[in-house]
C-alpha positions in Angstrom: 10.2 26.1 40.7 7.0 25.1 39.9 4.8 22.6 41.4 4.5 20.6 38.7 9.1 20.3 39.3 9.0 18.9 42.0 8.9 14.9 41.4 12.2 15.5 39.5 13.9 16.3 43.2 12.7 13.5 44.9 9.6 12.1 46.9 10.7 14.5 49.8 10.6 17.4 46.8 7.8 19.2 48.8 8.2 18.3 52.7 11.0 20.3 52.0 10.2 22.9 50.0 7.4 23.8 52.9 10.1 23.3 55.6 12.0 26.5 53.2 8.7 27.9 53.5 7.6 28.3 56.9 11.2 29.7 57.3 10.4 32.2 55.4 13.7 31.1 52.8 11.6 30.6 49.7 8.5 32.6 48.8 5.2 30.8 47.7 3.5 32.4 44.5 1.0 31.5 41.5 3.9 30.7 39.4 5.5 28.3 41.8 8.3 28.6 45.1 10.8 32.0 45.0 14.5 32.6 46.5 13.9 35.9 49.7 16.4 35.5 51.2 18.7 38.1 50.4 22.2 35.8 50.2 22.6 33.9 46.9 20.7 30.2 47.5 24.2 29.0 47.3 25.1 31.1 50.3 24.4 28.9 53.0 25.3 25.3 50.8 29.1 24.2 51.3 29.6 22.6 47.6 33.0 22.6 47.8 33.7 20.3 50.5 30.9 17.9 51.8 32.8 15.6 53.1 32.9 17.6 55.8 35.5 19.2 57.9 39.3 19.1 56.8 42.0 17.4 59.7 45.3 18.9 60.3 
């Protein structure tokens, strides 16, 4: 993601990018930020069941 893309992600995008960079998950390069974790970026996010844990 490049600096000019930040407004596309809302008012808090810069804060989140800075936090992810500080946590070592993103790396800032001249052309933007890049994912550094060995896992895919989608692995830590649960997009299938965003409604919380299932009840039995």
